[in-house]
N, C-alpha and C positions, 0 to 999 in steps of 0.2 A: 792360377786357377785352383791348384791343389790346396793352398792355404785357405782360400775362400770357401772351398767345399768343406774343409775341416771346421771352419767357423760355422757354416750352415748346419752341419749335423751335430754340433756341440762337442766336438773332439772325437778322436779315434784314429783310424788308419784309412788311408785312401791310396789307391793305385790309379794313376791316370796316364793317358797317352794322347798327345796332341790336343789337350784341353778336354778330353772326354773321360769320364769316370768309367774305369774298367771293373772295379770292385771297391767296396768299402765296408768298414766295420764301425758302427756307431757306438762310441764309448762316452756317453754324456756325463758320467761322474768323474770329474777331474781329468777327462780325456783318457782315463786309464781303466775305468770299470763301467759295467752296464747293470741295469736293473731288470733286464730281460732274461728269458730262459737261457740257460747255459747252452743248450743244443742249438738254439737259434744263433747265438753269438759264435759258437764253434763253426757252424756252417759258413758264416760270413768270413771268419778267419781263414778257413780253407779256401774260399773264393779269392781272398786277397793274396794268399800265398800262391795259388794257381796263376793269378794274373801276373804276379811278379816273375814267376817261372817263364811265362810266355814272353816277358820282356827280357829274359836272359839272366835273371837273378838265380844263382845256384846255391845260395846259403840255405842251410837246413831250416832255420826259423828266423828269417831276416828281421822281422819287427822286434822279436825278442832280443836279438843281438844288438839292434839299435838302442834298445832301452838301457843298455849298459853305459852308453856315452855320457849320460847325465847323472849317473848313479854316484852320489858324493861319498858313499861308504866304501867304494872301491876306487880310490884315487890312483892306484898304481896300475890299473888295467884300462886299456882302450881298445876299441874295435877298429880294425882297418880292413882294407880289401884283401889282405893276406891272412887275416884271422885275428885272434885275441893276442894283444901285445902286452908284455910286462914292461912298462915304461922305465922302471928302475933298472932293469937288466938289459933293456933294448933288444929283446928277443921274443919270438913267438912262444906262446904258452897255451896250455889247455886248462879247462875247468876241472878241478879235482875236489872231491869232498872228503 
């Protein structure tokens, strides 16, 4: 049901429970961006994060963290339920600039 909803809205983020949409962010430009006002999209993102928290997700920015999974420019890092993992060293690591 979640994949179908993403297809219907043209991409974005969806939080569902038992087939019912709890919150969604429509991101029709490549499933990553929107042509709508930033404030409107930000409100939807807040609703998605709140819906995730209601379901027990405790990550600070869960969808942002998921975005790293497919990021080909960072092949040494992967997201797990324990945090960010340096796969070359097989240990948890943090983001440092």
